[in-house]
DRENVEXMI-284782 format. One record per residue: z, y, x of N, C-alpha, C in turn. Coordinates in steps of 0.001 Angstrom, whole numbers, plus 500000, padded with zeros to 6 digits. Each point is the difference from the previous one (the first is absolute). Layout:
N
ZYXZYXZYX;...
! end
This chain:
340
894522383525201381500665498935500755499597498646499432;499526499100500865499548498700499516501178499057499792;499765499006499165501013498995499687499762498792500889;501004499632500801499870498853500883500030498701499230;499035499126500279499839498747499258499958498830500973;500572498877499574499863498730500715499344498990499083;499207499123500571499413498890499247500766498739500354;500534499327498991500700498731500206499045498885499591;499499499280500976499029498944499742498834500114500958;499568498872500520498897500002500952498808499198499531;499846499876498688498933499178499445498690500742499822;499064499312499350498649500520499813500004501324499236;500740500048498901499970501184499148500619501200500702;501085499770500747500618501091500758499026500548501029;499280499109500655499074500395501054498742500674499448;499399499402498965498700500467499526500086501076498919;501138500078499327500105500950498888501088501059500217;501230499576500275501097500967500073499896500928501204;499706499436501168499933500853501190498942501092499850;498753499674499640499016501083499829500332500932498836;500665499477498970500358500857498863501018501053500418;500994499605500783500994500963500478499322501090500821;499012499612500783499296500967500849499272501071499186;499655499697498751499296500974499155500947500858499168;501295499685500022500983500716499177500593501148500803;499711501221499601500405501165500792501520500148500093;500723499459499017501461500143500025500692498943500851;499267498958500425500611498849500658499616499895501468;500929499486500791499753499770501422500591498647500385;499165499092500491500463498661500351500810500052501290;501250499549499908500914500036501142500291498627500584;499941498951499162500415498679500483499386498899499153;499943498806500603499563498787499322501017498912500291;500345499232498968500928498871500173499355498719499485;500207498917500719499662498672499514500952499015500660;500083498804499431500937499025500567499628499626501426;498723499945500315499576499701501365499337501221500613;500135500147501287499383501115500700498477499887499944;499492498785500072498560499780499910499452500540498682;500724499751498921499567500474498687500051501528499938;501045500590500547500101501461500006498851500611500804;499658499374501124498912500489500843498641499894499304;499900499080499018498710499787499337499525501231499235;500904500958499726499574501223499319499235500943500935;500043499698501279499216500737501003500230501508499922;501264500378500039500360501417499973500055500534501426;500002501308500103500174500659501293501493499940500342;500360499113500924501418499760500290500665501164500734;499223500993500406500611501207500566500519500922498902;499542499752498757500414500830498865500739499209498926;499733498702499926500576499144498954500797498880500667;501279499906499686500871498998500613499911498672499258;500077498918500761499962498657499430501394499392499971;500329499381498870501288499344499816499758498567499534;500836499092500458499922498612499538501315499305500290;500168498816499437501232499241500216500081499412501403;498911500059500733499996499442501352499805501058501078;500157501275499614499732501080500950501213500426500815;501173499437499688501177500323500791500789501176499460;500994500419500742500932501050499585499277501300499685;500413500613498903499438501282499604498705499934499239;499491498799499765498695499853499352500050499095498770;501149499915499364500134499189498781499658500846498778;499931499355498848499761500740498763501130501000499737;501233499594500276501127500920499810499843501245500870;499501499815501209499782501148500887498931500925499414;498951499408499473498941500810499383500561500799498830;500752499332499144500521500653498787501067501041500317;500543499959501207501016500984500396499374501298500500;498693500004500207499335501194500531499931501121498969;500449501180500383500010501143499080498611500602499809;499080499703500952498648500559499869499083499124499160;500527498891499476499254499149499073500664500123498636;499303500634499084500574500238498663499521498996498957;498933499253500308499406499124498983499370498780500649;499895498921499230499387498774500509499033499436498967;498946499376500514499084499212499179500291498540500311;500255499208498961500377498604500199498880499093499496;499436499210500905498902499081499664500296498653500639;500842499231499340500479498717500510499741498908498967;500177498723500355499833498938499003500833500268498749;499441499648498845500593500326498702501474499617499913;500334498809500443501362499494499881500995500826500821;499526500599501096500886500714500915500219501463499633;499114500567499216500005501449499795501319500581499472;500608499416498952501195500642499438501117500257501008;500241499072500925501055500200500994499707501215500870;498751500177500375499621501142500830500025501305499207;499625499925498726500074501186499141501446500479499906;500901499093499728501424500356499914500499500593501312;499673499359501090500484500442501315499510501411500318;498731500261499742499434501319500286500604501075499094;500136499698498719500578500969499072501454500305500355;500747498972500370501406500209500388500110500846501265;498957499943500827499977500827501215499551501433499701;499710500286498726499608501348499597498534500312500184;499182498953500169498572500214500186499250499889498674;499066500902499771499098499861498863499109498783500245;499668499283498938499258498739500141498748500008499133;498897499541500610498815499586499259499818498520500317;500250499135499023499865498560500229498748499485499327;499387499010500633498798499418499429500334499221498723;498998499911499115500129499182498812500061498518500417;500502499089499145500732500288498768501386500553500309;500630500593498999501304500630500195501035498994500489;499883498749499588500858498901500460499281498703499659;500598498881500390499351498705499778500042499576498540;501009500463499249500106499646498593500658501138499233;499899499933498674500497501078499140501510500159500124;500735498914500036501467500075500087500431500780501238;499435499653501151500362500702501231499569501457499950;498842500249499415499496501373499902500913500858499142;500418499471498859500879500749499100501316500334500697;500568499029500714501264500223500707499840501044501102;498896499909500730499759500936501093499800501417499471;499239500131498911499767501324499414501291500589499448;500816499182499348501276500477499464500893500505501123;500076499238501095500800500421501159499470501309500563;498681500105500127499404501221500539500310501205499115;499814499842498702500207501124499089501463500458499956;500935499082500145501417500363499900500614500401501338;499596499332501084500657500192501288499227500902500975;498703500022499924499194500670501027499324501272499504;499340499919498857499260501159499491500857501264499871;501283499893499584500828501213499918500196500699501345;499730499310501098500132500588501336498693500664500463;499025500071499084498690500595500293499236499239501087;500231498693500042499214499106500830499060499259499055;498714499996500285499018499519499026499393498666500391;499666499227498982499306498719500174498742500003499150;498861499891500638498708499899499323499415498621500281;499231499480499052499332498714500185498493500226499956;499319499466500991498564500218500142499199499150499010;498971500578499416498988499276499228498721500808500106;499146499606500945498826500802500320498978500085498877;500001499025499065499074500060498863500188501300499220;501242500489499922500264501224499243499380501234500660;499499499849501224499393501116500720498518499785500267;499406499020499344498560499779500145499266500832498954;499028500766500454499273500898499100499373499254498825;499509498780500252499338499234498945500982499674498872;501207499563500346500985499688498972500490501261499292;500192501080500752500436501246499374498946500512499026;498736499925500401498902500451499133499925499133498738;500108498686500165499930499098498852501179500216499055;501191500192500568501184500220499164499892501300499216;499481501050500659499816501276499302498973499871498883;498921499239500253498987499792498966500565499210498827;500839499009500306500592499180498937500883500838499079;500619501043500559500856500876499188499204500731498921;498691500152500212499177500735499035499439499097498900;500290498704500086499392499044499073500912499605498850;501006500807499766500853499773498834500902498791500134;500357499443498858500911498863499980499358498789500655;500736499384500934499491498792500637499964498862498995;498878499288499987499831498865499091500068498676500758;499294499945501129499953498772500801500051500375501482;500363499014500832499995500220501441499626498703500707;499484500158501209499680498836500821500219500349501473;500745499160500678500188500120501441499556498674500615;499015500060500891499499498761500620499772500228501481;500596499143500822499760500016501432499922498544500465;498834499575500393499794498604500382499314499915501359;500513499130500847499420499779501315500509498670500540;499507499617501165500466498775500655500458500350501412;501298499862500225500560500239501332499874498714500803;499185500044501029499793498817500848500483500221501424;500302501218500337500441500349501345500095501501500094;499810500545501192500054501439500178501322500450500591;500025501269500431501144500492500764501299500001499206;499944500310498704501246500025499227500506498586499727;499088499093499701500407498618499735500651499378501228;499556500380501174500497499379501223501402500466500388;500542501011499355501390500370500275500911498903499446;500996499602500791500787498809499676500717500110498665;500534501189499668500774500130498765499115499991498756;498684500213500180499078499849498869499463498569499930;499783499399501156499439498651500039501001498991499447;501271500185500334501078499169499465500993500949499348;499736500436498777500776501085499402501453499644499732;500874500950500317501419499871499677500335500794498746;498987500588499364500207500782498791499272499339498830;500453500270498802499390499400498811498551500442499848;499173499071499512498646500371499620498982500094501118;500431499967501269499041500092501085499116501224499888;498689499814500113499061501115499919500049500693498641;500396499279498968500054500615498663501015501135499953;501088499884500759500963501095500064499516501070500969;499642499592501196499623500938501048498816500864499576;498954499366499461498831500745499555500064500413498545;500674499190499184499979500215498557500582501321499556;501011500517500731500597501266499572498994501150500064;498996499900500882498954501029500015499241500009498678;499694498804499503499162499889498801500776500399498746;501283499638499950500807500416498845500245501508500038;500111500574501199500154501450500109498766500701499446;498817499484500340498768500583499485499898499904498489;500390498859499453499977499823498545500962500966499323;501192500141500545500988500906499402499495501438500007;499311500384501067499421501349500042499038500211498844;499142499013499743498972500165498982500545499860498580;501077499261499835500625499904498678500725501290499635;500477500723500995500685501262499758501499499846499886;500704501057500388501465499970500044500617499750498641;499349500483498934500571499882498657499592498718499278;499308499110500709499520498778499361500257498778500895;501268499742500334500296498890500916499843498640499330;499767498997500810500030498624499509501409499647499568;500117499241498908501325499618499507500220498488500019;498915499225500011500141498548500035498740499383500590;500163498842500643498834499271500488500293498511500061;498928499237500053500067498544500101498930499559500980;500321499010500847499051499642501056500002498512500313;498898499560500555499897498679500620499679500221501477;500538499137500841499795500155501439499593498669500609;499444500076501219499554498782500675499904500238501501;500152498919500751499661500022501412498702499234500147;498906500727500155498675499394500061499613499600501421;500630500644500990499690499722501396501272499535500717;499910498896500692501160499415500663500613500938501031;499172500837500621500500500875501066500574501319499467;500114500142498664500518501239499422501214499728499109;501102499505500578501193499735499205500741501297499673;500850500008498975500272498904499070499027499973498813;499421501161499661498936500100498986499025501069500476;498754499899499585499019500994500432499242500635498841;500320499598498761499227500471498849500901500191498781;499825501118499302500664500207498707498992500565499010;500100499515498772499187500518498892500962500361498882;500046501290499653501000500468499039499371500782498855;500687499990498870499695500897498893501224500871499768;499778501231499561501121500901499812499782500967498857;501078500690499649499966500990498924500785501228500437;499471501187499650500645501245500402500836500581498862;500713501046500331500885500667499049499262500468498748;498758500492500179499271500513498834499111498957499337;500102498729500473499286498919499340498713499559500656;499616500622501124498799499540500708500236498592500539;498972499174499954500097498638500515498937499800501072;500298499098500948499029499789501055500400498892500948;499280499927501124500174498891500929500190500505501432;500729499202500761500178500223501435499629498702500701;498993500060500856499512498818500709500014500287501496;500868499291500725500105500197501451499913498642500675;499054499857500915499870498743500727499549500246501431;500709499349500912499607499983501404499446498634500377;499793499147498990499606498631500276498769499517499269;499126500918499583498820499604499242498714500453500696;498924499292499731498700500396500545499394501167499232;500543500287498817499556501186499266500397501245500784;499175501027499914500255501219500765499946501210499085;500767501007500324499868501262499293501319500617499600;499941501294499718501175500731499535499593500944498879;500917500210499074499682500850498848501295500424499311;500056501274499652501065500520499145499303500743498861;500173499560498772499292500585498865500975500345498881;499834501184499434500767500440498841499024500329498881;500223499394498829499234500359498805500867500840499096;499572501228499707500759500882499126499256500292498723;500661500661499063499316500276498734498991501152500126;499916500610501215498992501032500238499052499619501136;499976498715500358499103499561501055500703499126501017;499290499643501079500583499079500977499799500500501419;500855499506500896499946500323501429500147498704500775;499160499824501020500076498801500823499880500380501469;500802499353500832499981500229501441499723498695500717;499041500007500917499712498860500856499671500534501386;500847499670500966499879500544501364500022501524499922;498916500665500434499996501467499983499139500559498880;499713499165499008499159500443498888500814500115498714;499984501181499419500693500245498738498953500186498909;500096499163498968499062500068498886500727500535498771;499459501061499427500586500616498806498942499984498900;500237499203498977499067499889498870498566499713500463;499881499104500982498690499564500452499409500785501152;500594501131500346499501500823501101500850499733501241;499342499564501093500717499595501211499910501069501081;501136500236500650500093500990501073500717499377501186;499471500206501200500683499560501212501055501035500372;501210499525500311501089500888500379500462499614501403;499882500916500928500346499694501386501508500040500204;500541498915500538501428499931500299500277500501501400;501206500496500210500459500403501326500576498752500672;499113499187500566500426498741500605500639499098498970;501136499429500363500739499104499103501014500745499138;500077501300500156501004500787499281501283500199500780;500159499318501140501244500112500772500132501385500630;498882500562500451500049501339500581500567501032499040;499395500171498815500556500969499046501404499633499528;500297498711499950501334499548499609501050500493500992;499757499799501290500958500423501030500075501524500067;498868500664499830500023501470499985500815500521498820;499882499338498846500781500399498826501491499802500252;500346498921500692501398499754500363500511501089500936;499206500338501003500394501059500925500209501319499281;499122500312499058500133501232499227501263499982499144;500302498834499417501215499877499185501245500219500842;500001499458501219501146500198500889500140501470500388;498873500649500286500032501388500447500428500958498894;499571499709498769500286500902498880501272499637499246;500462498764500171501164499536499255499693499681498550;498706499890499663499578499699498629499607498524499924;500667499237499154499738498567499880498584499751499496;499298499089500650498671499608499559500141498841499018;499655500235498738500228499004498955499186498722500202;498913500081500750499197498801500256500690499043500958;501034500475500706500612499211501058501435499574499702;500439500157498757501373499611499686500148498476500032;501178499501500368500230498556499964499802499406498609;500259500793498971499830499507498635498547499693499676;499074500806500527498572499702499814499656498651500625;500496499776501202499729498739500693500664498817499296;501165500231499399500666498954499225499145499580498822;499376500957499328499143499679498856498787499175500430;499423500322501154498876499198500525500454498566500270;501160499883500653500552498687500351500331499181498761;500567500644498985500405499265498806498831499292499337;498826500641499971498845499358499378499617498722500730;500001500048501332499656498802500778501042498910499777;501280500363500085501044498991499827499976499401498599;499746500812498989499934499488498638498875498988499838;498855500261500638498901499042499942500376498691500683;500684500089501131500432498798500708501004499205499169;500983500688499402501013499301499200499390499357498758;499098500720499340499349499444498820499155498786500377;499280500112501108499160498887500451500801498756500318;501186500183500558500864498861500326500494499284498747;500005500706498876500563499461498759498936499787498934;498783499729500446498951499641499059499465501123499154;500182501235500450499408501125499279500900500667498981;501314499784500068500881500642499016499939501519500157;500123500744498888499975501467500086501208500531500774;499763501011500814501048500651500769500089501451499552;501194500429499648500216501396499616500209500834501255;499310501128500083500081500876501167501038501095499757;500848500235500997501141500895499833499969501245500864;499070500060500971500041501110500972498696500783500055;499236500026498905498709500677500002500070501451499554;500998500349499219500108501377499496500586500873501085;499274501054500394500438500888501073500141501423499493;
! end
């Protein structure tokens, strides 16, 4: 028996990633789409003879409450502007629906902690589950690099670098990204992917414990800041740097771990281990295997540890700590939510 799913959100990611991902998940069946406008809901281009459209302007029987009241919909995927997500997460969970919400877990650490505490005390005991999406954790290249890093002994140094210049494009043109209502702008929206990748390569037993950063807005069209440069230290004493910029002409991405038994470096789909480079083919952006893993978790009742809200909180905390340190001239920030 398949699990009925609705997608809440009519944006680019819902259309290009979530809809096709659900179609590949044998346990899931798309039943409905909701967006604030009917035009946005229609943009997912679903077969309306099989998938119902809901919106705030669709009239009686087609509101979000009507969707959430359906007994044949057991789960929802939520892909809405960052600032709006928590309200929809709460509403869906209270309606008894399993939730997969897009990263970040919330707009800031305080709200995330409160939301997770409420979920763990009020909702989880009812066997209603909340997972948070992070497709980097399902990319073969990152999984391969993280596994290789585990063989290199004690981590000594680390480097995370992602630099580019956002000048336009489909994601930039969305209004909530162009004029962000959430902290950090692109640094939050995109940055959690990069911190998630770094955390994978550092390993569960070696979390970051402190960091210090400087930040800047290098491009006028990328408020409030578009660049952070940080140094950090892990639990076992490894030291390293995190460099994220959406406002520089420099280009490139890199995640590197130096261990006492060798080093591992990842750039795009190339994993280099002690000087030997191997191309690792990813399954798209990782969203397909991510959604399939969620469907399997729902079907089996076994929690997927890669999708817990606490994992997403740890990704978010690193970005927020860099922003707070940057605002205060680089003062060290102690990290409190990295140990899982």
